[in-house]
mmCIF entry with sequence, helices, sheets and N, C-alpha, C, O atoms, coordinates in Angstrom:
data_MODEL
# 
_entry.id   MODEL 
# 
_entity.id                         1 
_entity.type                       polymer 
_entity.pdbx_number_of_molecules   1 
# 
_entity_poly.entity_id                      1 
_entity_poly.type                           'polypeptide(L)' 
_entity_poly.nstd_linkage                   no 
_entity_poly.nstd_monomer                   no 
_entity_poly.pdbx_seq_one_letter_code       MEKDFGFAYFILQCDTMGKGVLVLLLILSVASWYLIVTKAIANI 
_entity_poly.pdbx_seq_one_letter_code_can   MEKDFGFAYFILQCDTMGKGVLVLLLILSVASWYLIVTKAIANI 
_entity_poly.pdbx_strand_id                 A 
# 
loop_
_entity_poly_seq.entity_id 
_entity_poly_seq.num 
_entity_poly_seq.mon_id 
_entity_poly_seq.hetero 
1 1  MET n 
1 2  GLU n 
1 3  LYS n 
1 4  ASP n 
1 5  PHE n 
1 6  GLY n 
1 7  PHE n 
1 8  ALA n 
1 9  TYR n 
1 10 PHE n 
1 11 ILE n 
1 12 LEU n 
1 13 GLN n 
1 14 CYS n 
1 15 ASP n 
1 16 THR n 
1 17 MET n 
1 18 GLY n 
1 19 LYS n 
1 20 GLY n 
1 21 VAL n 
1 22 LEU n 
1 23 VAL n 
1 24 LEU n 
1 25 LEU n 
1 26 LEU n 
1 27 ILE n 
1 28 LEU n 
1 29 SER n 
1 30 VAL n 
1 31 ALA n 
1 32 SER n 
1 33 TRP n 
1 34 TYR n 
1 35 LEU n 
1 36 ILE n 
1 37 VAL n 
1 38 THR n 
1 39 LYS n 
1 40 ALA n 
1 41 ILE n 
1 42 ALA n 
1 43 ASN n 
1 44 ILE n 
# 
_struct_asym.id          A 
_struct_asym.entity_id   1 
# 
loop_
_struct_conf.conf_type_id 
_struct_conf.id 
_struct_conf.pdbx_PDB_helix_id 
_struct_conf.beg_label_comp_id 
_struct_conf.beg_label_asym_id 
_struct_conf.beg_label_seq_id 
_struct_conf.pdbx_beg_PDB_ins_code 
_struct_conf.end_label_comp_id 
_struct_conf.end_label_asym_id 
_struct_conf.end_label_seq_id 
_struct_conf.pdbx_end_PDB_ins_code 
_struct_conf.beg_auth_comp_id 
_struct_conf.beg_auth_asym_id 
_struct_conf.beg_auth_seq_id 
_struct_conf.end_auth_comp_id 
_struct_conf.end_auth_asym_id 
_struct_conf.end_auth_seq_id 
_struct_conf.pdbx_PDB_helix_class 
_struct_conf.details 
_struct_conf.pdbx_PDB_helix_length 
HELX_P HELX_P1 AA1 PHE A 7  ? GLN A 13 ? PHE A 7  GLN A 13 1 ? 7  
HELX_P HELX_P2 AA2 THR A 16 ? ALA A 42 ? THR A 16 ALA A 42 1 ? 27 
# 
_struct_conf_type.id          HELX_P 
_struct_conf_type.criteria    ? 
_struct_conf_type.reference   ? 
# 
loop_
_atom_site.group_PDB 
_atom_site.id 
_atom_site.type_symbol 
_atom_site.label_atom_id 
_atom_site.label_alt_id 
_atom_site.label_comp_id 
_atom_site.label_asym_id 
_atom_site.label_entity_id 
_atom_site.label_seq_id 
_atom_site.pdbx_PDB_ins_code 
_atom_site.Cartn_x 
_atom_site.Cartn_y 
_atom_site.Cartn_z 
_atom_site.occupancy 
_atom_site.B_iso_or_equiv 
_atom_site.pdbx_formal_charge 
_atom_site.auth_seq_id 
_atom_site.auth_comp_id 
_atom_site.auth_asym_id 
_atom_site.auth_atom_id 
_atom_site.pdbx_PDB_model_num 
ATOM 1   N N  . MET A 1 1  ? 25.863 74.957 -62.471  1.00 0.00 ? 1  MET A N  1 
ATOM 2   C CA . MET A 1 1  ? 26.842 74.569 -63.486  1.00 0.00 ? 1  MET A CA 1 
ATOM 3   C C  . MET A 1 1  ? 26.085 73.947 -64.670  1.00 0.00 ? 1  MET A C  1 
ATOM 4   O O  . MET A 1 1  ? 25.286 73.027 -64.496  1.00 0.00 ? 1  MET A O  1 
ATOM 5   N N  . GLU A 1 2  ? 26.346 74.453 -65.845  1.00 0.00 ? 2  GLU A N  1 
ATOM 6   C CA . GLU A 1 2  ? 25.702 73.983 -67.033  1.00 0.00 ? 2  GLU A CA 1 
ATOM 7   C C  . GLU A 1 2  ? 26.519 72.881 -67.706  1.00 0.00 ? 2  GLU A C  1 
ATOM 8   O O  . GLU A 1 2  ? 27.712 73.043 -67.963  1.00 0.00 ? 2  GLU A O  1 
ATOM 9   N N  . LYS A 1 3  ? 25.858 71.763 -67.986  1.00 0.00 ? 3  LYS A N  1 
ATOM 10  C CA . LYS A 1 3  ? 26.540 70.639 -68.624  1.00 0.00 ? 3  LYS A CA 1 
ATOM 11  C C  . LYS A 1 3  ? 26.305 70.668 -70.142  1.00 0.00 ? 3  LYS A C  1 
ATOM 12  O O  . LYS A 1 3  ? 25.230 71.041 -70.611  1.00 0.00 ? 3  LYS A O  1 
ATOM 13  N N  . ASP A 1 4  ? 27.301 70.278 -70.868  1.00 0.00 ? 4  ASP A N  1 
ATOM 14  C CA . ASP A 1 4  ? 27.194 70.223 -72.330  1.00 0.00 ? 4  ASP A CA 1 
ATOM 15  C C  . ASP A 1 4  ? 26.926 68.766 -72.770  1.00 0.00 ? 4  ASP A C  1 
ATOM 16  O O  . ASP A 1 4  ? 27.789 67.896 -72.652  1.00 0.00 ? 4  ASP A O  1 
ATOM 17  N N  . PHE A 1 5  ? 25.734 68.538 -73.266  1.00 0.00 ? 5  PHE A N  1 
ATOM 18  C CA . PHE A 1 5  ? 25.376 67.197 -73.711  1.00 0.00 ? 5  PHE A CA 1 
ATOM 19  C C  . PHE A 1 5  ? 25.164 67.159 -75.245  1.00 0.00 ? 5  PHE A C  1 
ATOM 20  O O  . PHE A 1 5  ? 24.213 66.554 -75.740  1.00 0.00 ? 5  PHE A O  1 
ATOM 21  N N  . GLY A 1 6  ? 26.056 67.807 -75.957  1.00 0.00 ? 6  GLY A N  1 
ATOM 22  C CA . GLY A 1 6  ? 25.944 67.848 -77.396  1.00 0.00 ? 6  GLY A CA 1 
ATOM 23  C C  . GLY A 1 6  ? 26.549 66.611 -78.057  1.00 0.00 ? 6  GLY A C  1 
ATOM 24  O O  . GLY A 1 6  ? 26.921 65.639 -77.400  1.00 0.00 ? 6  GLY A O  1 
ATOM 25  N N  . PHE A 1 7  ? 26.627 66.690 -79.355  1.00 0.00 ? 7  PHE A N  1 
ATOM 26  C CA . PHE A 1 7  ? 27.164 65.549 -80.142  1.00 0.00 ? 7  PHE A CA 1 
ATOM 27  C C  . PHE A 1 7  ? 28.645 65.353 -79.887  1.00 0.00 ? 7  PHE A C  1 
ATOM 28  O O  . PHE A 1 7  ? 29.106 64.214 -79.820  1.00 0.00 ? 7  PHE A O  1 
ATOM 29  N N  . ALA A 1 8  ? 29.399 66.422 -79.743  1.00 0.00 ? 8  ALA A N  1 
ATOM 30  C CA . ALA A 1 8  ? 30.820 66.320 -79.477  1.00 0.00 ? 8  ALA A CA 1 
ATOM 31  C C  . ALA A 1 8  ? 31.067 65.666 -78.122  1.00 0.00 ? 8  ALA A C  1 
ATOM 32  O O  . ALA A 1 8  ? 32.017 64.898 -77.968  1.00 0.00 ? 8  ALA A O  1 
ATOM 33  N N  . TYR A 1 9  ? 30.216 65.966 -77.136  1.00 0.00 ? 9  TYR A N  1 
ATOM 34  C CA . TYR A 1 9  ? 30.345 65.338 -75.820  1.00 0.00 ? 9  TYR A CA 1 
ATOM 35  C C  . TYR A 1 9  ? 30.132 63.864 -75.933  1.00 0.00 ? 9  TYR A C  1 
ATOM 36  O O  . TYR A 1 9  ? 30.874 63.093 -75.324  1.00 0.00 ? 9  TYR A O  1 
ATOM 37  N N  . PHE A 1 10 ? 29.120 63.422 -76.708  1.00 0.00 ? 10 PHE A N  1 
ATOM 38  C CA . PHE A 1 10 ? 28.850 62.008 -76.938  1.00 0.00 ? 10 PHE A CA 1 
ATOM 39  C C  . PHE A 1 10 ? 30.053 61.281 -77.566  1.00 0.00 ? 10 PHE A C  1 
ATOM 40  O O  . PHE A 1 10 ? 30.429 60.193 -77.132  1.00 0.00 ? 10 PHE A O  1 
ATOM 41  N N  . ILE A 1 11 ? 30.625 61.883 -78.560  1.00 0.00 ? 11 ILE A N  1 
ATOM 42  C CA . ILE A 1 11 ? 31.801 61.298 -79.283  1.00 0.00 ? 11 ILE A CA 1 
ATOM 43  C C  . ILE A 1 11 ? 32.959 61.170 -78.286  1.00 0.00 ? 11 ILE A C  1 
ATOM 44  O O  . ILE A 1 11 ? 33.656 60.155 -78.288  1.00 0.00 ? 11 ILE A O  1 
ATOM 45  N N  . LEU A 1 12 ? 33.169 62.152 -77.459  1.00 0.00 ? 12 LEU A N  1 
ATOM 46  C CA . LEU A 1 12 ? 34.307 62.132 -76.572  1.00 0.00 ? 12 LEU A CA 1 
ATOM 47  C C  . LEU A 1 12 ? 34.109 61.071 -75.443  1.00 0.00 ? 12 LEU A C  1 
ATOM 48  O O  . LEU A 1 12 ? 35.078 60.512 -74.929  1.00 0.00 ? 12 LEU A O  1 
ATOM 49  N N  . GLN A 1 13 ? 32.869 60.822 -75.088  1.00 0.00 ? 13 GLN A N  1 
ATOM 50  C CA . GLN A 1 13 ? 32.604 59.927 -73.935  1.00 0.00 ? 13 GLN A CA 1 
ATOM 51  C C  . GLN A 1 13 ? 32.359 58.458 -74.335  1.00 0.00 ? 13 GLN A C  1 
ATOM 52  O O  . GLN A 1 13 ? 32.468 57.566 -73.493  1.00 0.00 ? 13 GLN A O  1 
ATOM 53  N N  . CYS A 1 14 ? 32.029 58.202 -75.619  1.00 0.00 ? 14 CYS A N  1 
ATOM 54  C CA . CYS A 1 14 ? 31.710 56.822 -75.983  1.00 0.00 ? 14 CYS A CA 1 
ATOM 55  C C  . CYS A 1 14 ? 32.956 55.990 -76.219  1.00 0.00 ? 14 CYS A C  1 
ATOM 56  O O  . CYS A 1 14 ? 34.037 56.511 -76.492  1.00 0.00 ? 14 CYS A O  1 
ATOM 57  N N  . ASP A 1 15 ? 32.781 54.722 -76.110  1.00 0.00 ? 15 ASP A N  1 
ATOM 58  C CA . ASP A 1 15 ? 33.891 53.786 -76.280  1.00 0.00 ? 15 ASP A CA 1 
ATOM 59  C C  . ASP A 1 15 ? 33.957 53.294 -77.742  1.00 0.00 ? 15 ASP A C  1 
ATOM 60  O O  . ASP A 1 15 ? 33.278 53.829 -78.619  1.00 0.00 ? 15 ASP A O  1 
ATOM 61  N N  . THR A 1 16 ? 34.769 52.291 -77.975  1.00 0.00 ? 16 THR A N  1 
ATOM 62  C CA . THR A 1 16 ? 34.944 51.769 -79.325  1.00 0.00 ? 16 THR A CA 1 
ATOM 63  C C  . THR A 1 16 ? 33.655 51.193 -79.897  1.00 0.00 ? 16 THR A C  1 
ATOM 64  O O  . THR A 1 16 ? 33.362 51.380 -81.078  1.00 0.00 ? 16 THR A O  1 
ATOM 65  N N  . MET A 1 17 ? 32.892 50.500 -79.077  1.00 0.00 ? 17 MET A N  1 
ATOM 66  C CA . MET A 1 17 ? 31.629 49.942 -79.495  1.00 0.00 ? 17 MET A CA 1 
ATOM 67  C C  . MET A 1 17 ? 30.654 51.024 -79.941  1.00 0.00 ? 17 MET A C  1 
ATOM 68  O O  . MET A 1 17 ? 29.987 50.907 -80.969  1.00 0.00 ? 17 MET A O  1 
ATOM 69  N N  . GLY A 1 18 ? 30.595 52.053 -79.153  1.00 0.00 ? 18 GLY A N  1 
ATOM 70  C CA . GLY A 1 18 ? 29.690 53.165 -79.513  1.00 0.00 ? 18 GLY A CA 1 
ATOM 71  C C  . GLY A 1 18 ? 30.065 53.850 -80.788  1.00 0.00 ? 18 GLY A C  1 
ATOM 72  O O  . GLY A 1 18 ? 29.201 54.194 -81.594  1.00 0.00 ? 18 GLY A O  1 
ATOM 73  N N  . LYS A 1 19 ? 31.345 54.052 -80.981  1.00 0.00 ? 19 LYS A N  1 
ATOM 74  C CA . LYS A 1 19 ? 31.847 54.661 -82.238  1.00 0.00 ? 19 LYS A CA 1 
ATOM 75  C C  . LYS A 1 19 ? 31.619 53.736 -83.411  1.00 0.00 ? 19 LYS A C  1 
ATOM 76  O O  . LYS A 1 19 ? 31.323 54.212 -84.508  1.00 0.00 ? 19 LYS A O  1 
ATOM 77  N N  . GLY A 1 20 ? 31.746 52.414 -83.223  1.00 0.00 ? 20 GLY A N  1 
ATOM 78  C CA . GLY A 1 20 ? 31.462 51.468 -84.308  1.00 0.00 ? 20 GLY A CA 1 
ATOM 79  C C  . GLY A 1 20 ? 30.028 51.482 -84.691  1.00 0.00 ? 20 GLY A C  1 
ATOM 80  O O  . GLY A 1 20 ? 29.701 51.428 -85.877  1.00 0.00 ? 20 GLY A O  1 
ATOM 81  N N  . VAL A 1 21 ? 29.150 51.553 -83.711  1.00 0.00 ? 21 VAL A N  1 
ATOM 82  C CA . VAL A 1 21 ? 27.704 51.627 -83.984  1.00 0.00 ? 21 VAL A CA 1 
ATOM 83  C C  . VAL A 1 21 ? 27.373 52.900 -84.746  1.00 0.00 ? 21 VAL A C  1 
ATOM 84  O O  . VAL A 1 21 ? 26.576 52.886 -85.685  1.00 0.00 ? 21 VAL A O  1 
ATOM 85  N N  . LEU A 1 22 ? 27.995 54.005 -84.331  1.00 0.00 ? 22 LEU A N  1 
ATOM 86  C CA . LEU A 1 22 ? 27.743 55.286 -85.001  1.00 0.00 ? 22 LEU A CA 1 
ATOM 87  C C  . LEU A 1 22 ? 28.212 55.240 -86.451  1.00 0.00 ? 22 LEU A C  1 
ATOM 88  O O  . LEU A 1 22 ? 27.503 55.727 -87.332  1.00 0.00 ? 22 LEU A O  1 
ATOM 89  N N  . VAL A 1 23 ? 29.394 54.665 -86.728  1.00 0.00 ? 23 VAL A N  1 
ATOM 90  C CA . VAL A 1 23 ? 29.870 54.531 -88.085  1.00 0.00 ? 23 VAL A CA 1 
ATOM 91  C C  . VAL A 1 23 ? 28.939 53.622 -88.923  1.00 0.00 ? 23 VAL A C  1 
ATOM 92  O O  . VAL A 1 23 ? 28.646 53.924 -90.080  1.00 0.00 ? 23 VAL A O  1 
ATOM 93  N N  . LEU A 1 24 ? 28.491 52.525 -88.330  1.00 0.00 ? 24 LEU A N  1 
ATOM 94  C CA . LEU A 1 24 ? 27.605 51.619 -89.009  1.00 0.00 ? 24 LEU A CA 1 
ATOM 95  C C  . LEU A 1 24 ? 26.282 52.330 -89.373  1.00 0.00 ? 24 LEU A C  1 
ATOM 96  O O  . LEU A 1 24 ? 25.797 52.195 -90.497  1.00 0.00 ? 24 LEU A O  1 
ATOM 97  N N  . LEU A 1 25 ? 25.722 53.059 -88.454  1.00 0.00 ? 25 LEU A N  1 
ATOM 98  C CA . LEU A 1 25 ? 24.518 53.803 -88.757  1.00 0.00 ? 25 LEU A CA 1 
ATOM 99  C C  . LEU A 1 25 ? 24.702 54.857 -89.836  1.00 0.00 ? 25 LEU A C  1 
ATOM 100 O O  . LEU A 1 25 ? 23.815 55.066 -90.664  1.00 0.00 ? 25 LEU A O  1 
ATOM 101 N N  . LEU A 1 26 ? 25.837 55.512 -89.828  1.00 0.00 ? 26 LEU A N  1 
ATOM 102 C CA . LEU A 1 26 ? 26.145 56.464 -90.861  1.00 0.00 ? 26 LEU A CA 1 
ATOM 103 C C  . LEU A 1 26 ? 26.238 55.835 -92.252  1.00 0.00 ? 26 LEU A C  1 
ATOM 104 O O  . LEU A 1 26 ? 25.722 56.377 -93.230  1.00 0.00 ? 26 LEU A O  1 
ATOM 105 N N  . ILE A 1 27 ? 26.911 54.675 -92.320  1.00 0.00 ? 27 ILE A N  1 
ATOM 106 C CA . ILE A 1 27 ? 27.051 53.972 -93.575  1.00 0.00 ? 27 ILE A CA 1 
ATOM 107 C C  . ILE A 1 27 ? 25.686 53.526 -94.093  1.00 0.00 ? 27 ILE A C  1 
ATOM 108 O O  . ILE A 1 27 ? 25.385 53.683 -95.276  1.00 0.00 ? 27 ILE A O  1 
ATOM 109 N N  . LEU A 1 28 ? 24.868 52.975 -93.213  1.00 0.00 ? 28 LEU A N  1 
ATOM 110 C CA . LEU A 1 28 ? 23.528 52.483 -93.634  1.00 0.00 ? 28 LEU A CA 1 
ATOM 111 C C  . LEU A 1 28 ? 22.619 53.677 -94.022  1.00 0.00 ? 28 LEU A C  1 
ATOM 112 O O  . LEU A 1 28 ? 21.775 53.554 -94.910  1.00 0.00 ? 28 LEU A O  1 
ATOM 113 N N  . SER A 1 29 ? 22.795 54.782 -93.374  1.00 0.00 ? 29 SER A N  1 
ATOM 114 C CA . SER A 1 29 ? 22.022 55.985 -93.723  1.00 0.00 ? 29 SER A CA 1 
ATOM 115 C C  . SER A 1 29 ? 22.397 56.475 -95.144  1.00 0.00 ? 29 SER A C  1 
ATOM 116 O O  . SER A 1 29 ? 21.517 56.798 -95.942  1.00 0.00 ? 29 SER A O  1 
ATOM 117 N N  . VAL A 1 30 ? 23.677 56.524 -95.442  1.00 0.00 ? 30 VAL A N  1 
ATOM 118 C CA . VAL A 1 30 ? 24.127 56.960 -96.778  1.00 0.00 ? 30 VAL A CA 1 
ATOM 119 C C  . VAL A 1 30 ? 23.632 55.976 -97.809  1.00 0.00 ? 30 VAL A C  1 
ATOM 120 O O  . VAL A 1 30 ? 23.191 56.395 -98.880  1.00 0.00 ? 30 VAL A O  1 
ATOM 121 N N  . ALA A 1 31 ? 23.685 54.687 -97.538  1.00 0.00 ? 31 ALA A N  1 
ATOM 122 C CA . ALA A 1 31 ? 23.223 53.661 -98.476  1.00 0.00 ? 31 ALA A CA 1 
ATOM 123 C C  . ALA A 1 31 ? 21.712 53.855 -98.750  1.00 0.00 ? 31 ALA A C  1 
ATOM 124 O O  . ALA A 1 31 ? 21.265 53.780 -99.895  1.00 0.00 ? 31 ALA A O  1 
ATOM 125 N N  . SER A 1 32 ? 20.953 54.101 -97.689  1.00 0.00 ? 32 SER A N  1 
ATOM 126 C CA . SER A 1 32 ? 19.516 54.286 -97.846  1.00 0.00 ? 32 SER A CA 1 
ATOM 127 C C  . SER A 1 32 ? 19.191 55.510 -98.692  1.00 0.00 ? 32 SER A C  1 
ATOM 128 O O  . SER A 1 32 ? 18.330 55.439 -99.569  1.00 0.00 ? 32 SER A O  1 
ATOM 129 N N  . TRP A 1 33 ? 19.858 56.622 -98.446  1.00 0.00 ? 33 TRP A N  1 
ATOM 130 C CA . TRP A 1 33 ? 19.635 57.807 -99.226  1.00 0.00 ? 33 TRP A CA 1 
ATOM 131 C C  . TRP A 1 33 ? 20.043 57.592 -100.674 1.00 0.00 ? 33 TRP A C  1 
ATOM 132 O O  . TRP A 1 33 ? 19.396 58.096 -101.592 1.00 0.00 ? 33 TRP A O  1 
ATOM 133 N N  . TYR A 1 34 ? 21.117 56.843 -100.874 1.00 0.00 ? 34 TYR A N  1 
ATOM 134 C CA . TYR A 1 34 ? 21.537 56.519 -102.274 1.00 0.00 ? 34 TYR A CA 1 
ATOM 135 C C  . TYR A 1 34 ? 20.412 55.744 -103.015 1.00 0.00 ? 34 TYR A C  1 
ATOM 136 O O  . TYR A 1 34 ? 20.078 56.064 -104.155 1.00 0.00 ? 34 TYR A O  1 
ATOM 137 N N  . LEU A 1 35 ? 19.853 54.746 -102.357 1.00 0.00 ? 35 LEU A N  1 
ATOM 138 C CA . LEU A 1 35 ? 18.778 53.987 -102.958 1.00 0.00 ? 35 LEU A CA 1 
ATOM 139 C C  . LEU A 1 35 ? 17.514 54.857 -103.217 1.00 0.00 ? 35 LEU A C  1 
ATOM 140 O O  . LEU A 1 35 ? 16.891 54.758 -104.274 1.00 0.00 ? 35 LEU A O  1 
ATOM 141 N N  . ILE A 1 36 ? 17.165 55.686 -102.257 1.00 0.00 ? 36 ILE A N  1 
ATOM 142 C CA . ILE A 1 36 ? 16.023 56.545 -102.391 1.00 0.00 ? 36 ILE A CA 1 
ATOM 143 C C  . ILE A 1 36 ? 16.191 57.495 -103.601 1.00 0.00 ? 36 ILE A C  1 
ATOM 144 O O  . ILE A 1 36 ? 15.274 57.668 -104.404 1.00 0.00 ? 36 ILE A O  1 
ATOM 145 N N  . VAL A 1 37 ? 17.372 58.096 -103.703 1.00 0.00 ? 37 VAL A N  1 
ATOM 146 C CA . VAL A 1 37 ? 17.580 59.069 -104.786 1.00 0.00 ? 37 VAL A CA 1 
ATOM 147 C C  . VAL A 1 37 ? 17.663 58.375 -106.135 1.00 0.00 ? 37 VAL A C  1 
ATOM 148 O O  . VAL A 1 37 ? 17.098 58.869 -107.111 1.00 0.00 ? 37 VAL A O  1 
ATOM 149 N N  . THR A 1 38 ? 18.355 57.239 -106.217 1.00 0.00 ? 38 THR A N  1 
ATOM 150 C CA . THR A 1 38 ? 18.480 56.551 -107.506 1.00 0.00 ? 38 THR A CA 1 
ATOM 151 C C  . THR A 1 38 ? 17.113 56.013 -107.996 1.00 0.00 ? 38 THR A C  1 
ATOM 152 O O  . THR A 1 38 ? 16.823 56.054 -109.192 1.00 0.00 ? 38 THR A O  1 
ATOM 153 N N  . LYS A 1 39 ? 16.285 55.512 -107.069 1.00 0.00 ? 39 LYS A N  1 
ATOM 154 C CA . LYS A 1 39 ? 14.998 54.994 -107.484 1.00 0.00 ? 39 LYS A CA 1 
ATOM 155 C C  . LYS A 1 39 ? 14.037 56.130 -107.837 1.00 0.00 ? 39 LYS A C  1 
ATOM 156 O O  . LYS A 1 39 ? 13.167 55.962 -108.692 1.00 0.00 ? 39 LYS A O  1 
ATOM 157 N N  . ALA A 1 40 ? 14.189 57.283 -107.186 1.00 0.00 ? 40 ALA A N  1 
ATOM 158 C CA . ALA A 1 40 ? 13.356 58.444 -107.534 1.00 0.00 ? 40 ALA A CA 1 
ATOM 159 C C  . ALA A 1 40 ? 13.722 58.947 -108.897 1.00 0.00 ? 40 ALA A C  1 
ATOM 160 O O  . ALA A 1 40 ? 12.844 59.293 -109.688 1.00 0.00 ? 40 ALA A O  1 
ATOM 161 N N  . ILE A 1 41 ? 15.017 58.996 -109.196 1.00 0.00 ? 41 ILE A N  1 
ATOM 162 C CA . ILE A 1 41 ? 15.465 59.440 -110.544 1.00 0.00 ? 41 ILE A CA 1 
ATOM 163 C C  . ILE A 1 41 ? 15.013 58.436 -111.606 1.00 0.00 ? 41 ILE A C  1 
ATOM 164 O O  . ILE A 1 41 ? 14.636 58.840 -112.706 1.00 0.00 ? 41 ILE A O  1 
ATOM 165 N N  . ALA A 1 42 ? 15.042 57.146 -111.301 1.00 0.00 ? 42 ALA A N  1 
ATOM 166 C CA . ALA A 1 42 ? 14.653 56.156 -112.279 1.00 0.00 ? 42 ALA A CA 1 
ATOM 167 C C  . ALA A 1 42 ? 13.152 56.224 -112.603 1.00 0.00 ? 42 ALA A C  1 
ATOM 168 O O  . ALA A 1 42 ? 12.741 55.843 -113.698 1.00 0.00 ? 42 ALA A O  1 
ATOM 169 N N  . ASN A 1 43 ? 12.339 56.704 -111.661 1.00 0.00 ? 43 ASN A N  1 
ATOM 170 C CA . ASN A 1 43 ? 10.905 56.767 -111.874 1.00 0.00 ? 43 ASN A CA 1 
ATOM 171 C C  . ASN A 1 43 ? 10.433 58.054 -112.507 1.00 0.00 ? 43 ASN A C  1 
ATOM 172 O O  . ASN A 1 43 ? 9.235  58.239 -112.721 1.00 0.00 ? 43 ASN A O  1 
ATOM 173 N N  . ILE A 1 44 ? 11.371 58.957 -112.813 1.00 0.00 ? 44 ILE A N  1 
ATOM 174 C CA . ILE A 1 44 ? 10.957 60.211 -113.470 1.00 0.00 ? 44 ILE A CA 1 
ATOM 175 C C  . ILE A 1 44 ? 10.707 59.979 -114.923 1.00 0.00 ? 44 ILE A C  1 
ATOM 176 O O  . ILE A 1 44 ? 10.351 60.911 -115.645 1.00 0.00 ? 44 ILE A O  1 
# 
């Protein structure tokens, strides 16, 4: 029997704390990329 351990499986199995951590990491990642891109454009 093959088990599916993809991203959708993780989302379906995690609790509120796990989803909160995932959202926090996503927000911080977007903020980091925003800073990287804006500073790169400013240095051109």
